[in-house]
VOGU-3710 file (C-alpha; in Angstrom, 3 decimals, decimal comma):
1> xxxxxxxxxx> -2,206/26,071/26,799  -0,251/29,320/26,983  3,468/28,702/26,640  3,012/25,354/24,895  5,066/24,657/21,770  2,744/25,038/18,775  2,817/23,293/15,397  0,950/23,838/12,151  0,265/20,101/11,814  0,397/17,148/14,177
11> xxxxxxxxxx> 0,365/13,694/12,597  -0,543/10,539/14,485  1,074/7,518/12,859  4,372/7,220/10,980  3,274/4,774/8,302  3,223/5,747/4,650  -0,077/7,668/4,990  1,149/9,629/8,005  4,488/10,304/6,333  2,601/11,474/3,262
21> xxxxxxxxxx> 0,788/14,092/5,333  4,052/15,233/6,886  5,778/15,421/3,484  2,972/17,468/1,916  3,007/19,867/4,873  6,797/20,254/4,789  6,637/21,181/1,105  4,401/24,076/2,149  6,917/25,213/4,743  4,705/24,174/7,666
31> xxxxxxxxxx> 5,944/23,156/11,082  5,144/19,471/11,684  5,303/17,009/14,563  4,663/13,296/14,072  4,073/10,768/16,827  4,037/6,977/16,743  3,587/4,484/19,536  6,374/2,250/18,153  10,117/2,899/18,199  10,398/2,543/14,424
41> xxxxxxxxxx> 8,257/1,800/11,364  7,208/-1,841/11,650  3,636/-2,013/10,343  1,995/-2,430/6,947  4,335/0,115/5,330  7,293/-2,298/5,565  5,416/-5,593/5,116  4,163/-5,161/1,547  5,394/-5,703/-2,015  6,589/-2,166/-2,662
51> xxxxxxxxxx> 4,560/-2,165/-5,888  3,168/1,283/-6,731  0,495/0,299/-9,236  -0,541/3,557/-10,866  -2,159/1,885/-13,874  -4,207/-0,932/-12,349  -6,976/1,260/-10,897  -9,934/3,350/-11,955  -11,907/6,199/-10,376  -10,679/7,865/-7,207
61> xxxxxxxxxx> -8,119/5,088/-6,701  -6,495/6,121/-9,964  -6,627/9,810/-9,038  -4,764/9,213/-5,775  -2,370/6,744/-7,440  -1,364/9,149/-10,187  -0,705/11,920/-7,672  1,200/9,462/-5,483  3,459/8,534/-8,400  4,755/12,073/-8,726
71> xxxxxxxxxx> 5,268/12,310/-4,968  7,156/8,998/-4,898  9,488/10,233/-7,631  10,206/13,467/-5,734  10,731/11,713/-2,415  13,049/9,087/-3,884  15,269/11,798/-5,316  15,280/13,856/-2,142  15,457/11,059/0,418  17,830/8,912/-1,633
81> xxxxxxxxxx> 16,046/5,567/-1,572  15,831/2,963/-4,358  12,917/3,384/-6,753  12,570/1,374/-9,941  10,760/2,940/-12,914  10,659/-0,103/-15,194  6,893/-0,603/-14,952  5,274/-3,945/-14,179  4,198/-7,109/-15,994  0,877/-8,901/-15,730
91> xxxxxxxxxx> 1,262/-12,447/-17,052  -1,604/-14,324/-18,719  -1,355/-18,115/-18,563  -4,737/-18,854/-20,088  -6,691/-17,465/-23,013  -9,412/-16,073/-20,730  -6,783/-14,060/-18,847  -5,458/-12,691/-22,110  -9,008/-11,676/-22,995  -9,171/-9,592/-19,797
101> xxxxxxxxxx> -5,973/-7,767/-20,704  -7,183/-7,099/-24,229  -10,495/-5,700/-22,974  -8,902/-3,595/-20,219  -6,593/-1,843/-22,639  -4,504/-0,154/-19,953  -1,053/-1,195/-21,109  1,110/-2,641/-23,833  0,088/-6,173/-24,804  2,968/-8,656/-24,887
111> xxxxxxxxxx> 3,586/-11,998/-26,528  4,637/-14,969/-24,422  8,243/-14,488/-25,547  8,175/-10,821/-24,552  6,844/-11,716/-21,092  9,714/-14,135/-20,481  12,231/-11,405/-21,345  11,157/-9,670/-18,126  10,007/-12,568/-15,942  11,265/-16,181/-15,866
121> xxxxxxxxxx> 7,789/-17,733/-15,919  6,529/-20,896/-17,580  3,221/-21,375/-19,337  2,683/-17,774/-20,441  0,359/-17,203/-23,393  0,953/-13,467/-23,302  0,785/-10,534/-20,940  0,726/-6,796/-20,473  3,360/-4,236/-19,519  2,275/-1,142/-17,636
131> xxxxxxxxxx> 5,079/1,359/-17,969  3,849/3,855/-15,348  4,075/1,487/-12,375  6,894/1,964/-9,881  8,610/-0,272/-7,354  10,216/0,635/-4,042  11,857/-1,568/-1,443  9,190/-1,574/1,292  11,728/-2,264/4,014  13,797/0,759/3,035
141> xxxxxxxxxx> 11,451/3,398/1,610  9,347/4,482/4,592  12,290/4,647/7,045  14,264/6,673/4,470  11,354/9,103/4,085  11,151/9,517/7,863  14,876/10,281/8,056  14,569/12,808/5,251  11,588/14,528/6,850  13,394/14,697/10,172
151> xxxxxxxxxx> 16,292/16,409/8,404  13,759/18,873/6,965  12,581/19,809/10,445  9,763/17,368/11,201  9,865/16,496/14,884  9,334/12,748/15,392  8,250/11,580/18,825  8,552/7,798/18,941  7,147/5,608/21,721  4,397/8,186/22,096
161> xxxxxxxxxx> 0,765/7,091/22,129  -2,200/9,242/21,141  -4,743/9,300/23,976  -7,325/11,687/22,562  -7,906/14,472/20,061  -9,796/17,740/20,243  -9,557/20,889/18,112  -5,959/22,162/18,233  -4,916/19,714/20,968  -3,495/16,206/20,618
171> xxxxxxxxxx> -3,289/14,444/23,978  -0,442/11,922/24,170  1,279/9,669/26,682  4,044/12,307/26,837  1,837/15,348/27,241  -0,313/17,599/25,085  0,676/18,833/21,622  -0,899/22,031/20,321  -1,387/22,242/16,554  -3,598/24,123/14,118
181> xxxxxxxxxx> -4,515/20,848/12,385  -4,284/17,190/13,390  -4,186/14,197/11,030  -4,870/10,811/12,602  -3,331/8,164/10,324  -3,328/4,970/12,375  -4,449/2,477/9,716  -6,761/-0,151/11,253  -6,351/1,209/14,777  -8,835/4,001/14,111
191> xxxxxxxxxx> -11,189/2,084/16,437  -8,802/2,785/19,334  -9,297/6,568/19,122  -12,539/6,930/17,180  -14,614/3,762/17,644  -17,744/5,462/16,362  -16,013/6,371/13,095  -14,686/2,838/12,717  -18,172/1,440/13,195  -19,780/3,989/10,883
201> xxxxxxxxxx> -17,356/3,202/8,053  -17,176/-0,542/8,755  -13,426/-0,561/9,375  -11,979/-3,968/10,187  -8,556/-5,602/9,949  -7,265/-7,631/7,041  -4,534/-10,132/7,815  -2,293/-11,615/5,155  0,474/-14,177/4,792  3,668/-13,398/2,849
211> xxxxxxxxxx> 7,028/-14,986/2,127  10,570/-13,890/1,346  12,470/-16,279/-0,923  15,644/-16,454/-2,969  15,331/-14,403/-6,124  14,506/-15,790/-9,554  15,861/-12,945/-11,681  12,632/-10,946/-11,819  13,217/-7,557/-13,437  9,835/-5,939/-12,707
221> xxxxxxxxxx> 6,872/-6,437/-10,351  4,922/-9,454/-11,590  1,147/-9,850/-11,255  -0,961/-12,829/-12,325  -4,518/-13,805/-13,172  -5,561/-13,561/-9,527  -4,489/-9,902/-9,598  -6,915/-9,329/-12,475  -9,758/-10,163/-10,115  -8,605/-7,633/-7,497
231> xxxxxxxxxx> -7,644/-4,481/-9,385  -10,464/-2,446/-10,824  -8,970/-1,802/-14,268  -9,252/-5,553/-14,916  -11,926/-6,755/-12,492  -14,507/-4,452/-14,070  -14,139/-6,043/-17,527  -16,769/-8,494/-18,772  -14,022/-11,021/-19,547  -13,073/-11,274/-15,848
241> xxxxxxxxxx> -16,137/-13,434/-15,151  -14,668/-16,350/-17,124  -11,398/-16,153/-15,174  -13,299/-16,099/-11,902  -15,403/-19,109/-12,860  -12,365/-21,138/-13,979  -10,442/-20,463/-10,785  -13,478/-21,404/-8,680  -13,719/-24,680/-10,587  -10,047/-25,624/-10,892
251> xxxxxxxxxx> -8,447/-24,250/-7,705  -11,092/-23,157/-5,157  -8,422/-22,699/-2,465  -7,426/-19,496/-4,253  -10,810/-18,029/-3,340  -10,986/-19,695/0,077  -7,748/-17,908/1,030  -8,441/-14,844/-1,148  -5,066/-15,046/-2,884  -3,390/-12,298/-4,868
261> xxxxxxxxxx> -0,467/-14,136/-6,438  2,181/-11,531/-7,169  5,909/-10,979/-6,808  8,522/-8,260/-6,528  12,285/-8,673/-6,292  14,179/-6,397/-3,929  17,548/-4,741/-4,731  19,373/-7,464/-2,775  17,870/-10,122/-5,065  15,381/-11,574/-2,610
271> xxxxxxxxxx> 11,838/-12,273/-3,791  8,684/-11,022/-2,048  5,873/-13,565/-2,458  2,214/-13,252/-1,595  -0,387/-13,060/-0,475  -3,505/-14,397/1,261  -6,239/-12,330/2,937  -8,543/-12,862/5,937  -10,671/-10,295/7,748  -12,224/-9,458/11,102
281> xxxxxxxxxx> -12,317/-6,884/13,875  -9,371/-8,796/15,355  -6,759/-10,902/13,545  -5,471/-14,020/15,295  -1,657/-14,167/15,395  -1,647/-17,880/14,482  -0,777/-18,430/10,833  -1,839/-21,503/8,912  1,075/-23,422/7,381  -1,220/-24,548/4,567
291> xxxxxxxxxx> -1,418/-20,932/3,412  2,357/-20,794/3,006  2,336/-24,187/1,283  -0,194/-22,798/-1,188  1,979/-19,763/-1,946  5,013/-22,010/-2,416  3,050/-24,357/-4,709  1,777/-21,505/-6,860  5,297/-20,079/-7,107  6,866/-23,386/-8,099
301> xxxxxxxxxx> 4,227/-23,832/-10,797  4,754/-20,302/-12,145  8,574/-20,332/-12,162  9,022/-24,020/-13,005  11,022/-24,855/-9,880  10,569/-24,761/-6,081  11,480/-21,525/-4,310  13,798/-21,429/-1,296  11,943/-19,696/1,525  13,874/-17,374/3,846
311> xxxxxxxxxx> 11,169/-15,640/5,914  7,433/-15,807/6,628  5,327/-13,062/8,170  1,868/-11,719/8,809  0,752/-8,321/7,594  -2,312/-6,435/8,804  -4,002/-3,453/7,189  -7,332/-1,648/7,379  -10,262/-2,868/5,297  -13,756/-1,438/4,815
321> xxxxxxxxxx> -16,543/-1,374/2,209  -15,093/1,872/0,798  -11,472/2,130/-0,314  -10,648/5,245/1,685  -11,578/6,691/5,046  -11,506/10,477/5,329  -13,505/11,717/8,314  -13,657/15,142/9,956  -14,865/14,624/13,533  -14,145/18,276/14,405
331> xxxxxxxxxx> -12,734/21,458/12,914  -9,102/20,993/11,888  -9,094/17,239/12,588  -8,950/14,538/9,908  -9,029/10,782/10,387  -7,459/9,212/7,310  -6,796/5,638/6,252  -6,448/3,596/3,085  -9,003/0,866/3,761  -7,741/-1,605/1,199
341> xxxxxxxxxx> -4,326/-3,034/0,389  -3,084/-0,189/-1,808  -1,511/2,111/0,753  1,848/2,349/-1,039  0,095/3,095/-4,332  -2,387/5,708/-3,124  -1,285/6,861/0,345  0,933/9,836/-0,547  -1,609/11,196/-3,031  -4,450/10,776/-0,570
351> xxxxxxxxxx> -2,414/12,555/2,104  -1,556/15,476/-0,175  -5,251/15,855/-0,991  -6,117/16,013/2,717  -3,422/18,638/3,296  -4,980/20,644/0,455  -8,285/20,418/2,278  -6,798/21,518/5,592  -4,516/24,297/4,367  -5,866/25,220/0,929
361> xxxxxxx> -4,899/24,101/-2,554  -1,821/25,476/-4,229  -1,508/26,351/-7,936  -1,614/23,149/-9,985  -2,979/21,191/-7,042  0,437/19,921/-5,969  2,140/21,523/-2,963
//
């Protein structure tokens, strides 16, 4: 490999996790190259809500989320993309949901009238505001970060596929790249490069259905009772069992389609609506119209009027029994993925932690 151009870090994948690795390395003054098989960022990093839910998690999720929050704030300032710091609202529309919020104790409890000041919902009995949560525009944020990193010296090689990895050498469809460390951040496609790691960790694909609709005047990200059953700060409460039992009895389709009913409104006033979940080693591209009808029905019930749908799409992200995949198949190589649907919330913090592992921690733990 004599005469080859050498980098400190090579990153495979330009989604939010890959960009997080590149950003953490750049802050250390390292020389970085990032490759992606696409011509632009089109995967899970642009197909989500843009909700950065620092306060809805416990354990290692919370650790990564809190570190991610500080990184998001820095990147928004430096890269110049929209980031809203108004927190989020979790609406309770039943007494058992309010009981979950009271037991969780991770935010400011709100009356029904206070909820409607932030979100034009009907049927609220109360809610909770979590001031630390952030919101980005998912269609803008990741591309803006990539542009910023490129301006900082990161070399992006688009339409370049990773073919294999060995210590200090990343083999690609456009030739070999020599680097001291290599981070493989390809989301669910880890089975394409490291099938044995995918099988060991149980990595599969999670498909979801989402909508874009006309806005309703939502001032903050809005989560609902179904969100309480997904996010650990609420799901781990004893009161969550009553919510789960009521949903199973009154609207079993919510569980059949594994719905997380939540909403964010983008800067242009359009409303992101979602989402359903379905899993497997492969995700069929054929979407069920009944899933979109369910999301529209739930939205009309929550906002008191039908929503006007503008777009429908399918998202896909990695899923596994554990929330995070961090594997070291060889010296200087890390395979990293967020294996649940919280990549925006935890990805940058996870990536910075991996860079600490590869290159050593800096004072205060934040490069």
